[in-house]
N, CA, C and O of each residue as an XYZ file, in Angstrom:
676
protein
N      -5.779     31.360      0.959
C      -4.776     30.992     -0.025
C      -3.454     30.806      0.715
O      -3.024     31.691      1.454
N      -2.809     29.651      0.516
C      -1.524     29.410      1.176
C      -0.456     30.399      0.704
O      -0.481     30.864     -0.435
N       0.467     30.705      1.589
C       1.519     31.675      1.284
C       2.381     31.235      0.113
O       2.902     32.082     -0.612
N       2.546     29.919     -0.094
C       3.377     29.457     -1.206
C       2.707     29.650     -2.564
O       3.346     29.450     -3.597
N       1.426     30.037     -2.578
C       0.733     30.340     -3.831
C       0.791     31.829     -4.177
O       0.251     32.251     -5.199
N       1.438     32.615     -3.334
C       1.534     34.056     -3.558
C       2.867     34.391     -4.207
O       3.889     33.768     -3.919
N       2.839     35.387     -5.089
C       4.060     35.857     -5.718
C       4.848     36.761     -4.775
O       4.390     37.090     -3.681
N       6.009     37.145     -5.207
C       6.862     38.034     -4.431
C       6.165     39.384     -4.265
O       5.783     40.016     -5.250
N       6.005     39.815     -3.036
C       5.355     41.093     -2.762
C       3.839     41.042     -2.810
O       3.182     42.056     -2.575
N       3.276     39.896     -3.106
C       1.808     39.762     -3.173
C       1.280     39.455     -1.783
O       1.879     38.684     -1.033
N       0.139     40.072     -1.445
C      -0.475     39.814     -0.148
C      -1.983     39.659     -0.307
O      -2.591     40.265     -1.190
N      -2.574     38.849      0.549
C      -4.016     38.601      0.524
C      -4.727     39.780      1.161
O      -4.397     40.193      2.273
N      -5.712     40.321      0.441
C      -6.521     41.430      0.935
C      -7.816     40.905      1.547
O      -8.242     41.373      2.602
N      -8.436     39.939      0.887
C      -9.705     39.356      1.351
C      -9.827     37.944      0.807
O      -9.445     37.673     -0.331
N     -10.355     37.053      1.616
C     -10.654     35.707      1.153
C     -11.940     35.238      1.828
O     -12.226     35.619      2.964
N     -12.703     34.420      1.134
C     -13.954     33.923      1.700
C     -14.579     32.847      0.845
O     -14.192     32.629     -0.303
N     -15.550     32.184      1.428
C     -16.357     31.191      0.724
C     -17.559     31.907      0.113
O     -17.791     33.088      0.368
N     -18.314     31.172     -0.695
C     -19.579     31.740     -1.138
C     -20.458     31.933      0.102
O     -20.180     31.374      1.163
N     -21.503     32.717     -0.043
C     -22.362     33.036      1.100
C     -22.974     31.764      1.684
O     -23.227     30.792      0.972
N     -23.201     31.796      2.980
C     -23.746     30.651      3.696
C     -25.170     30.313      3.244
O     -25.695     29.256      3.595
N     -25.796     31.202      2.471
C     -27.153     30.909      1.987
C     -27.177     29.640      1.138
O     -28.230     29.023      0.975
N     -26.033     29.251      0.601
C     -25.950     28.019     -0.179
C     -26.238     26.789      0.685
O     -26.520     25.711      0.162
N     -26.167     26.951      1.993
C     -26.396     25.823      2.900
C     -27.817     25.784      3.458
O     -28.150     24.869      4.211
N     -28.658     26.751      3.107
C     -30.030     26.752      3.605
C     -30.794     25.516      3.121
O     -31.469     24.852      3.907
N     -30.685     25.215      1.838
C     -31.359     24.030      1.283
C     -30.870     22.734      1.912
O     -31.691     21.927      2.349
N     -29.547     22.505      1.974
C     -29.060     21.299      2.633
C     -29.468     21.198      4.109
O     -29.702     20.095      4.603
N     -29.554     22.324      4.814
C     -29.992     22.289      6.215
C     -31.453     21.849      6.304
O     -31.826     21.082      7.192
N     -32.269     22.338      5.382
C     -33.680     21.923      5.343
C     -33.790     20.440      5.008
O     -34.588     19.723      5.612
N     -33.002     19.984      4.061
C     -33.000     18.557      3.709
C     -32.577     17.722      4.909
O     -33.166     16.674      5.173
N     -31.556     18.177      5.642
C     -31.105     17.450      6.829
C     -32.248     17.300      7.833
O     -32.474     16.212      8.363
N     -32.969     18.395      8.093
C     -34.089     18.334      9.033
C     -35.172     17.374      8.556
O     -35.697     16.583      9.339
N     -35.506     17.445      7.261
C     -36.537     16.551      6.723
C     -36.107     15.086      6.786
O     -36.918     14.214      7.098
N     -34.838     14.817      6.491
C     -34.336     13.439      6.557
C     -34.368     12.938      7.999
O     -34.774     11.804      8.254
N     -33.941     13.780      8.942
C     -33.929     13.379     10.349
C     -35.343     13.110     10.865
O     -35.582     12.111     11.543
N     -36.271     14.001     10.542
C     -37.659     13.815     10.979
C     -38.262     12.585     10.304
O     -38.950     11.789     10.943
N     -37.993     12.436      8.994
C     -38.512     11.269      8.275
C     -37.945      9.964      8.811
O     -38.670      8.976      8.928
N     -36.670      9.947      9.135
C     -36.053      8.744      9.693
C     -36.647      8.428     11.057
O     -36.987      7.279     11.338
N     -36.772      9.437     11.901
C     -37.349      9.215     13.232
C     -38.780      8.706     13.155
O     -39.154      7.763     13.853
N     -39.587      9.350     12.287
C     -40.988      8.917     12.141
C     -41.062      7.529     11.547
O     -41.868      6.704     11.978
N     -40.216      7.264     10.549
C     -40.220      5.939      9.933
C     -39.848      4.850     10.915
O     -40.482      3.795     10.939
N     -38.834      5.085     11.722
C     -38.418      4.087     12.718
C     -39.490      3.889     13.782
O     -39.671      2.783     14.290
N     -40.199      4.965     14.119
C     -41.247      4.863     15.139
C     -42.441      4.064     14.657
O     -43.108      3.405     15.454
N     -42.724      4.114     13.346
C     -43.930      3.468     12.832
C     -43.682      2.139     12.129
O     -44.618      1.552     11.586
N     -42.451      1.654     12.126
C     -42.194      0.346     11.496
C     -42.787     -0.743     12.387
O     -42.477     -0.819     13.576
N     -43.634     -1.577     11.812
C     -44.178     -2.693     12.608
C     -43.053     -3.650     13.027
O     -42.058     -3.805     12.320
N     -43.229     -4.280     14.178
C     -42.200     -5.179     14.714
C     -41.891     -6.336     13.780
O     -40.761     -6.824     13.763
N     -42.867     -6.786     13.004
C     -42.632     -7.950     12.144
C     -41.665     -7.626     10.994
O     -41.088     -8.541     10.406
N     -41.476     -6.323     10.661
C     -40.540     -5.932      9.596
C     -39.162     -5.530     10.132
O     -38.234     -5.264      9.368
N     -39.052     -5.492     11.463
C     -37.783     -5.092     12.062
C     -36.846     -6.291     12.078
O     -37.361     -7.381     12.327
N     -35.590     -6.235     11.855
C     -34.703     -5.093     11.702
C     -34.475     -4.697     10.253
O     -33.846     -3.670      9.996
N     -34.974     -5.493      9.282
C     -34.672     -5.227      7.871
C     -35.213     -3.887      7.405
O     -34.539     -3.160      6.674
N     -36.397     -3.567      7.815
C     -36.976     -2.285      7.410
C     -36.196     -1.119      8.027
O     -36.031     -0.075      7.397
N     -35.720     -1.304      9.254
C     -34.915     -0.251      9.892
C     -33.611     -0.037      9.130
O     -33.184      1.097      8.917
N     -32.991     -1.129      8.725
C     -31.752     -1.013      7.946
C     -32.012     -0.342      6.597
O     -31.235      0.512      6.170
N     -33.078     -0.716      5.940
C     -33.412     -0.121      4.638
C     -33.708      1.368      4.789
O     -33.259      2.183      3.983
N     -34.462      1.712      5.819
C     -34.790      3.114      6.066
C     -33.528      3.906      6.402
O     -33.365      5.037      5.943
N     -32.646      3.324      7.192
C     -31.383      3.967      7.528
C     -30.503      4.174      6.303
O     -29.843      5.205      6.171
N     -30.495      3.185      5.403
C     -29.710      3.298      4.177
C     -30.248      4.408      3.279
O     -29.472      5.183      2.719
N     -31.559      4.488      3.139
C     -32.175      5.554      2.340
C     -31.847      6.923      2.960
O     -31.514      7.866      2.242
N     -31.942      7.025      4.291
C     -31.627      8.283      4.970
C     -30.162      8.653      4.767
O     -29.841      9.826      4.576
N     -29.272      7.664      4.808
C     -27.848      7.930      4.606
C     -27.576      8.455      3.200
O     -26.815      9.408      3.033
N     -28.189      7.841      2.188
C     -28.003      8.289      0.803
C     -28.542      9.711      0.637
O     -27.888     10.554      0.023
N     -29.729      9.978      1.180
C     -30.294     11.326      1.096
C     -29.402     12.347      1.805
O     -29.235     13.468      1.325
N     -28.830     11.956      2.949
C     -27.935     12.847      3.665
C     -26.675     13.131      2.847
O     -26.253     14.281      2.733
N     -26.081     12.093      2.284
C     -24.856     12.273      1.504
C     -25.086     13.163      0.291
O     -24.324     14.098      0.042
N     -26.146     12.866     -0.465
C     -26.411     13.603     -1.706
C     -26.991     14.989     -1.426
O     -26.621     15.959     -2.089
N     -27.876     15.088     -0.471
C     -28.568     16.353     -0.232
C     -27.907     17.285      0.753
O     -28.197     18.481      0.759
N     -27.011     16.757      1.601
C     -26.402     17.596      2.637
C     -24.878     17.644      2.545
O     -24.294     18.725      2.464
N     -24.241     16.488      2.558
C     -22.787     16.464      2.623
C     -22.132     17.001      1.347
O     -21.206     17.809      1.420
N     -22.603     16.560      0.190
C     -22.007     17.025     -1.072
C     -22.185     18.539     -1.242
O     -21.212     19.214     -1.577
N     -23.379     19.103     -1.026
C     -23.493     20.570     -1.125
C     -22.626     21.313     -0.102
O     -22.079     22.374     -0.404
N     -22.501     20.753      1.111
C     -21.635     21.386      2.104
C     -20.181     21.381      1.632
O     -19.490     22.395      1.739
N     -19.717     20.252      1.115
C     -18.336     20.174      0.628
C     -18.120     21.107     -0.558
O     -17.053     21.710     -0.677
N     -19.128     21.237     -1.451
C     -19.023     22.193     -2.562
C     -18.878     23.613     -2.033
O     -18.045     24.381     -2.514
N     -19.696     23.959     -1.038
C     -19.613     25.292     -0.444
C     -18.255     25.500      0.216
O     -17.622     26.538      0.025
N     -17.810     24.520      0.988
C     -16.571     24.642      1.746
C     -15.339     24.751      0.848
O     -14.362     25.412      1.201
N     -15.393     24.102     -0.309
C     -14.231     24.102     -1.199
C     -14.299     25.186     -2.273
O     -13.416     25.252     -3.128
N     -15.313     26.025     -2.249
C     -15.397     27.159     -3.171
C     -14.935     28.405     -2.438
O     -15.564     28.844     -1.475
N     -13.823     28.971     -2.906
C     -13.281     30.161     -2.252
C     -12.953     31.232     -3.277
O     -12.616     30.947     -4.427
N     -13.063     32.464     -2.825
C     -12.653     33.628     -3.594
C     -11.542     34.311     -2.805
O     -11.652     34.479     -1.590
N     -10.485     34.702     -3.487
C      -9.382     35.402     -2.832
C      -9.026     36.626     -3.658
O      -8.849     36.545     -4.874
N      -8.924     37.756     -2.983
C      -8.491     39.004     -3.611
C      -7.125     39.336     -3.024
O      -6.977     39.475     -1.810
N      -6.136     39.460     -3.891
C      -4.810     39.893     -3.448
C      -4.544     41.282     -4.027
O      -5.382     41.839     -4.735
N      -3.399     41.819     -3.727
C      -3.073     43.132     -4.275
C      -2.707     43.063     -5.758
O      -2.427     44.095     -6.369
N      -2.704     41.849     -6.352
C      -2.378     41.691     -7.768
C      -3.420     40.960     -8.599
O      -3.472     41.145     -9.815
N      -4.257     40.129     -7.967
C      -5.168     39.286     -8.740
C      -6.372     38.866     -7.918
O      -6.427     39.041     -6.700
N      -7.336     38.302     -8.637
C      -8.510     37.702     -8.009
C      -8.491     36.230     -8.400
O      -8.392     35.888     -9.578
N      -8.587     35.371     -7.400
C      -8.483     33.934     -7.614
C      -9.760     33.254     -7.150
O     -10.293     33.572     -6.086
N     -10.246     32.321     -7.951
C     -11.365     31.479     -7.535
C     -10.878     30.035     -7.505
O     -10.091     29.614     -8.353
N     -11.355     29.289     -6.523
C     -11.046     27.861     -6.407
C     -12.354     27.125     -6.163
O     -13.165     27.534     -5.332
N     -12.550     26.032     -6.899
C     -13.752     25.205     -6.747
C     -13.363     23.748     -6.863
O     -12.371     23.410     -7.509
N     -14.145     22.886     -6.238
C     -13.966     21.466     -6.460
C     -13.729     20.674     -5.196
O     -12.992     21.095     -4.305
N     -14.366     19.517     -5.133
C     -14.216     18.625     -3.992
C     -13.016     17.703     -4.228
O     -12.061     17.712     -3.453
N     -13.068     16.924     -5.280
C     -11.965     16.019     -5.614
C     -11.063     16.630     -6.682
O      -9.839     16.621     -6.553
N     -11.669     17.152     -7.720
C     -10.925     17.834     -8.786
C     -11.020     19.324     -8.544
O     -12.118     19.874     -8.457
N      -9.884     19.979     -8.437
C      -9.855     21.414     -8.178
C      -9.816     22.190     -9.486
O      -9.021     21.890    -10.377
N     -10.680     23.188     -9.591
C     -10.677     24.117    -10.718
C     -10.409     25.497    -10.162
O     -10.989     25.892     -9.150
N      -9.538     26.222    -10.817
C      -9.223     27.555    -10.348
C      -9.115     28.522    -11.506
O      -8.934     28.125    -12.657
N      -9.230     29.803    -11.181
C      -9.112     30.844    -12.185
C      -8.442     32.040    -11.533
O      -8.874     32.505    -10.479
N      -7.399     32.530    -12.157
C      -6.720     33.741    -11.704
C      -6.979     34.853    -12.704
O      -6.825     34.666    -13.911
N      -7.368     35.996    -12.199
C      -7.597     37.161    -13.043
C      -6.736     38.303    -12.527
O      -7.012     38.847    -11.458
N      -5.689     38.678    -13.272
C      -4.848     39.797    -12.835
C      -5.662     41.092    -12.772
O      -6.485     41.361    -13.647
N      -5.426     41.880    -11.740
C      -6.163     43.132    -11.579
C      -5.955     44.076    -12.752
O      -6.860     44.832    -13.106
N      -4.772     44.043    -13.359
C      -4.481     44.973    -14.452
C      -5.334     44.694    -15.682
O      -5.437     45.553    -16.558
N      -5.949     43.517    -15.772
C      -6.790     43.188    -16.925
C      -8.250     43.561    -16.722
O      -9.030     43.497    -17.672
N      -8.640     43.946    -15.522
C     -10.043     44.251    -15.228
C     -10.362     45.673    -15.675
O      -9.675     46.626    -15.306
N     -11.426     45.796    -16.483
C     -11.883     47.105    -16.950
C     -13.073     47.633    -16.165
O     -13.249     48.843    -16.026
N     -13.899     46.708    -15.648
C     -15.141     47.126    -15.012
C     -15.510     46.121    -13.928
O     -15.298     44.918    -14.078
N     -16.069     46.638    -12.830
C     -16.551     45.798    -11.730
C     -18.014     46.131    -11.507
O     -18.360     47.281    -11.238
N     -18.875     45.126    -11.618
C     -20.320     45.306    -11.420
C     -20.786     44.433    -10.275
O     -20.204     43.381    -10.010
N     -21.831     44.865     -9.600
C     -22.488     44.006     -8.618
C     -23.939     43.823     -9.018
O     -24.560     44.711     -9.601
N     -24.456     42.675     -8.699
C     -25.856     42.344     -8.962
C     -26.414     41.755     -7.672
O     -25.903     40.762     -7.153
N     -27.483     42.393     -7.159
C     -28.054     41.953     -5.887
C     -29.570     41.886     -5.997
O     -30.226     42.899     -6.241
N     -30.117     40.708     -5.818
C     -31.570     40.554     -5.778
C     -32.058     41.021     -4.408
O     -31.256     41.352     -3.534
N     -33.358     41.045     -4.230
C     -33.917     41.449     -2.946
C     -33.427     40.507     -1.841
O     -33.042     40.965     -0.765
N     -33.439     39.210     -2.097
C     -32.955     38.238     -1.118
C     -31.476     38.471     -0.811
O     -31.057     38.425      0.346
N     -30.696     38.720     -1.855
C     -29.277     38.991     -1.660
C     -29.062     40.233     -0.792
O     -28.191     40.239      0.078
N     -29.848     41.276     -1.024
C     -29.703     42.494     -0.234
C     -30.044     42.231      1.226
O     -29.388     42.757      2.125
N     -31.071     41.418      1.464
C     -31.433     41.086      2.845
C     -30.344     40.277      3.537
O     -30.121     40.425      4.739
N     -29.663     39.417      2.771
C     -28.634     38.556      3.338
C     -27.230     39.163      3.272
O     -26.290     38.603      3.836
N     -27.082     40.285      2.598
C     -25.789     40.953      2.524
C     -24.816     40.325      1.553
O     -23.602     40.412      1.740
N     -25.336     39.693      0.520
C     -24.457     39.069     -0.470
C     -24.851     39.534     -1.861
O     -25.744     40.368     -2.015
N     -24.187     38.997     -2.868
C     -24.511     39.354     -4.241
C     -23.506     38.760     -5.197
O     -22.617     38.006     -4.801
N     -23.656     39.107     -6.462
C     -22.787     38.617     -7.518
C     -21.904     39.757     -8.003
O     -22.370     40.877     -8.209
N     -20.633     39.458     -8.180
C     -19.693     40.428     -8.743
C     -19.328     39.959    -10.136
O     -18.969     38.800    -10.339
N     -19.424     40.884    -11.115
C     -19.015     40.600    -12.489
C     -17.798     41.450    -12.812
O     -17.829     42.676    -12.704
N     -16.729     40.778    -13.207
C     -15.478     41.444    -13.549
C     -15.302     41.374    -15.052
O     -15.199     40.285    -15.617
N     -15.267     42.528    -15.705
C     -15.169     42.586    -17.157
C     -13.739     42.917    -17.556
O     -13.104     43.813    -17.000
N     -13.246     42.155    -18.549
C     -11.932     42.432    -19.126
C     -12.143     42.797    -20.583
O     -13.241     42.632    -21.115
N     -11.098     43.293    -21.229
C     -11.213     43.687    -22.633
C     -11.270     42.475    -23.557
O     -11.869     42.550    -24.630
N     -10.665     41.377    -23.166
C     -10.508     40.256    -24.083
C     -11.492     39.112    -23.870
O     -11.830     38.414    -24.826
N     -11.954     38.904    -22.652
C     -12.736     37.711    -22.356
C     -14.159     38.058    -21.948
O     -14.505     39.221    -21.739
N     -14.975     37.008    -21.842
C     -16.305     37.172    -21.270
C     -16.134     37.530    -19.794
O     -15.108     37.201    -19.199
N     -17.108     38.189    -19.204
C     -16.974     38.582    -17.792
C     -16.766     37.366    -16.882
O     -17.321     36.293    -17.120
N     -15.971     37.554    -15.858
C     -15.792     36.548    -14.817
C     -16.828     36.852    -13.754
O     -16.887     37.968    -13.238
N     -17.648     35.859    -13.423
C     -18.735     36.052    -12.474
C     -18.423     35.328    -11.175
O     -18.083     34.145    -11.170
N     -18.543     36.054    -10.085
C     -18.358     35.490     -8.750
C     -19.715     35.510     -8.055
O     -20.104     36.539     -7.501
N     -20.446     34.392     -8.071
C     -21.779     34.383     -7.464
C     -21.726     34.266     -5.943
O     -20.787     33.704     -5.380
N     -22.738     34.800     -5.302
C     -22.951     34.660     -3.859
C     -21.751     35.087     -3.018
O     -21.319     34.364     -2.119
N     -21.222     36.263     -3.320
C     -20.094     36.798     -2.549
C     -20.651     37.425     -1.271
O     -21.493     38.320     -1.347
N     -20.193     36.970     -0.090
C     -20.653     37.604      1.139
C     -20.056     39.004      1.255
O     -18.966     39.265      0.747
N     -20.767     39.889      1.918
C     -20.332     41.284      2.085
C     -19.940     41.876      0.726
O     -18.870     42.467      0.581
N     -20.811     41.710     -0.252
C     -20.493     42.059     -1.637
C     -20.115     43.526     -1.807
O     -19.235     43.842     -2.608
N     -20.755     44.420     -1.077
C     -20.431     45.843     -1.215
C     -19.006     46.118     -0.739
O     -18.266     46.875     -1.367
N     -18.634     45.501      0.369
C     -17.273     45.684      0.904
C     -16.243     45.134     -0.077
O     -15.224     45.777     -0.329
N     -16.494     43.962     -0.626
C     -15.564     43.347     -1.573
C     -15.472     44.195     -2.842
O     -14.389     44.365     -3.401
N     -16.602     44.723     -3.290
C     -16.623     45.597     -4.466
C     -15.739     46.824     -4.241
O     -14.958     47.200     -5.115
N     -15.863     47.438     -3.079
C     -15.052     48.614     -2.753
C     -13.569     48.227     -2.681
O     -12.716     48.967     -3.171
N     -13.255     47.072     -2.073
C     -11.859     46.620     -2.003
C     -11.258     46.454     -3.401
O     -10.144     46.907     -3.664
N     -12.002     45.805     -4.288
C     -11.505     45.582     -5.648
C     -11.348     46.919     -6.366
O     -10.334     47.149     -7.026
N     -12.335     47.798     -6.246
C     -12.250     49.110     -6.893
C     -11.052     49.896     -6.375
O     -10.331     50.516     -7.157
N     -10.836     49.872     -5.062
C      -9.670     50.560     -4.499
C      -8.375     49.984     -5.054
O      -7.456     50.729     -5.394
N      -8.302     48.663     -5.147
C      -7.090     48.035     -5.691
C      -6.878     48.421     -7.151
O      -5.747     48.656     -7.575
N      -7.967     48.486     -7.922
C      -7.858     48.871     -9.333
C      -7.363     50.304     -9.461
O      -6.463     50.572    -10.258
N      -7.929     51.230     -8.697
C      -7.498     52.628     -8.774
C      -6.069     52.783     -8.290
O      -5.301     53.556     -8.862
N      -5.702     52.056     -7.238
C      -4.325     52.106     -6.741
C      -3.371     51.600     -7.807
O      -2.295     52.163     -8.006
N      -3.768     50.533     -8.494
C      -2.940     49.964     -9.562
C      -2.787     50.951    -10.711
O      -1.687     51.100    -11.244
N      -3.863     51.630    -11.107
C      -3.825     52.603    -12.193
C      -2.946     53.786    -11.802
O      -2.138     54.259    -12.601
N      -3.109     54.261    -10.568
C      -2.299     55.387    -10.103
C      -0.823     55.009    -10.041
O       0.037     55.805    -10.417
N      -0.523     53.794     -9.567
C       0.862     53.338     -9.485
C       1.472     53.240    -10.880
O       2.616     53.643    -11.092
N       0.697     52.697    -11.841
C       1.194     52.592    -13.217
C       1.455     53.974    -13.812
O       2.437     54.164    -14.530
N       0.576     54.946    -13.515
C       0.768     56.306    -14.026
C       1.995     56.937    -13.392
O       2.748     57.630    -14.076
N       2.217     56.715    -12.103
C       3.402     57.239    -11.429
C       4.673     56.646    -12.021
O       5.657     57.354    -12.232
N       4.647     55.336    -12.289
C       5.809     54.671    -12.881
C       6.068     55.195    -14.282
O       7.224     55.361    -14.671
N       5.012     55.461    -15.052
C       5.172     55.985    -16.411
C       5.784     57.391    -16.378
O       6.623     57.722    -17.216
N       5.363     58.222    -15.406
C       5.927     59.568    -15.261
C       7.403     59.502    -14.861
O       8.213     60.310    -15.314
N       7.743     58.534    -14.010
C       9.137     58.401    -13.575
C      10.030     57.953    -14.728
O      11.203     58.323    -14.790
N       9.473     57.155    -15.643
C      10.259     56.662    -16.769
C      10.588     57.782    -17.761
O      11.569     57.679    -18.498
N       9.781     58.852    -17.790
C      10.014     59.941    -18.762
C      10.825     61.009    -18.180
O      11.117     61.998    -18.852
């Protein structure tokens, strides 16, 4: 998160993309497209060359763009940021969508980890507020560490608010 997006006294505690597991499928597609293109070019009869080579290359390019580049850009442009005041999500390649959730509005922090997620060290964090549906952060890398960071920030915020309330009386 750029410094000009932070409020006075706000600092970034953690920032990251969704887990790299989102790129496993596109990497497999890339390998299949590359192998398919190589095999296709090797087996094209000479009488169909160069038109068949161009057609095969065009099909491979479209498959690469749709199956590899777009998912990579989605992964790269999806970020989660935890500051000492809020949790921010940003998504979008051309159109950016974002959501800010102030820490003071969070009532509960849950994690959800499947067996695959546990093996890869990631998971989903659900942030519950009193007024809205839970905010879900899927595929958070180092989910346990992020969960502890958010919980620490919440308790620090509650303790600070209680200290301020005592000082006011």
